C-alpha positions as CSV (number, residue, x, y, z in Angstrom):
1,M,-0.1,0.0,0.1
2,I,1.3,3.5,-0.9
3,I,1.9,5.8,2.0
4,H,0.2,9.0,1.3
5,R,2.2,12.1,1.2
6,S,0.0,14.2,3.7
7,L,0.2,11.3,6.3
8,K,3.8,11.0,5.8
9,L,4.3,14.7,6.3
10,C,2.0,14.4,9.6
11,G,4.4,11.6,10.6
12,V,7.4,13.5,10.1
13,L,6.0,16.7,12.0
14,M,4.9,14.7,14.9
15,L,8.4,13.0,15.2
16,I,9.9,16.5,15.1
17,S,7.4,17.7,17.7
18,A,8.5,14.6,19.8
19,I,11.9,15.5,19.7
20,T,11.2,19.2,20.6
21,H,9.1,18.2,23.3
22,V,11.7,16.0,25.0
23,A,14.5,18.5,24.2
24,Q,12.8,21.0,26.5
25,V,13.9,19.0,29.6
26,F,17.5,19.4,28.8
27,I,17.1,23.3,28.0
28,Y,14.8,24.4,30.7
29,H,15.1,24.0,34.5
30,Q,13.0,21.0,35.9
31,T,9.4,22.0,36.4
32,T,6.2,20.3,36.7
33,V,5.1,21.3,33.4
34,L,8.2,19.4,31.8
35,F,6.7,16.2,33.1
36,G,3.5,16.7,31.0
37,V,5.5,18.0,28.1
38,T,7.6,14.9,28.0
39,L,4.7,12.6,28.0
40,F,3.2,14.3,25.2
41,G,6.6,14.0,23.5
42,V,6.6,10.3,23.8
43,A,3.0,10.0,22.8
44,Y,3.8,12.1,19.8
45,C,6.6,9.9,18.8
46,V,4.3,6.8,18.9
47,I,1.6,8.7,16.6
48,G,4.2,9.8,14.4
49,L,5.4,6.1,13.7
50,L,1.7,5.3,13.3
51,L,1.0,8.0,10.9
52,F,4.2,7.3,8.9
53,N,2.9,3.7,8.3
54,N,-0.5,4.9,7.3
55,Q,-2.3,3.4,10.1
56,R,-6.1,4.2,11.1
57,L,-5.2,4.3,14.8
58,G,-2.6,6.9,14.2
59,V,-4.8,9.2,12.3
60,W,-7.5,8.8,15.0
61,A,-4.8,9.8,17.5
62,G,-3.5,12.3,15.2
63,A,-6.7,14.1,15.1
64,T,-7.3,14.1,18.9
65,V,-4.1,14.0,21.1
66,P,-2.4,17.0,19.3
67,A,-5.7,19.0,19.6
68,I,-5.3,18.6,23.4
69,G,-1.6,19.3,23.2
70,G,-2.3,22.3,21.3
71,I,-4.8,23.7,23.7
72,A,-2.2,23.1,26.5
73,G,0.5,24.6,24.5
74,L,-1.5,27.8,23.9
75,Y,-1.9,28.2,27.6
76,R,1.6,27.6,28.2
77,L,2.6,30.1,25.3
78,F,0.4,32.8,26.4
79,I,0.1,32.5,30.1
80,Y,2.7,30.2,31.8
81,Q,6.0,30.2,30.0
82,P,6.2,31.9,26.8
83,N,9.0,30.2,24.5
84,P,9.7,29.4,20.8
85,F,9.2,25.6,21.3
86,S,5.3,26.2,22.3
87,A,4.9,28.5,19.3
88,C,6.5,25.9,16.8
89,N,4.6,22.8,18.4
90,V,1.2,24.7,18.3
91,L,1.7,25.2,14.6
92,I,2.6,21.7,14.1
93,D,-0.5,20.6,16.0
94,V,-2.7,22.7,14.0
95,V,-1.4,21.0,10.7
96,V,-1.7,17.5,12.0
97,V,-5.0,17.9,13.4
98,S,-6.3,19.4,10.3
99,I,-4.9,16.8,7.9
100,C,-5.9,13.9,10.2
101,T,-9.4,15.2,10.4
102,Y,-9.7,15.4,6.7
103,W,-8.7,11.7,6.4
104,L,-11.2,10.7,8.9
105,L,-14.0,12.6,7.2
106,H,-13.2,12.1,3.5
107,R,-10.6,9.3,3.1
108,R,-11.3,6.7,5.7
109,R,-11.4,3.8,3.4
110,D,-7.7,4.3,2.4
111,L,-6.4,3.6,5.6
112,K,-5.0,0.4,7.0
113,D,-6.6,-1.2,10.2
114,A,-3.8,-1.9,12.6
115,G,-3.4,-5.3,13.8
116,L,-6.6,-6.8,12.0
117,P,-6.3,-10.2,10.3
118,A,-6.9,-10.2,6.5
119,S,-10.2,-12.3,7.5
120,H,-11.7,-9.8,9.9
121,P,-15.0,-8.3,8.9
122,A,-13.9,-4.7,9.2
123,K,-11.2,-5.4,6.4
124,R,-13.9,-6.3,3.8
């Protein structure tokens, strides 16, 4: 199956975002916020790999988890701790959520079902 360019782009953006989320631990002093930021980074890494492999679960996760992360990022950007990482990551979240939502609404049949055997009724 061909990996669609837009999902590959989302996968790459999520992997970049994962790296920038985890990198903040080494740049900023330890705060309680960084624990959540790091957890989002790990989640984004998994989502990025799923999206890169054209998995339906990755598209669902790409439409929801970055939306939550984007809201948290806006709070951090404008209220808690303004920084360039938050600005960049919020932009990535907007792009990924938009593309994944498009796929869920318009291109759902083109996605692979992760872990389902070929004989599963959902694959027919």
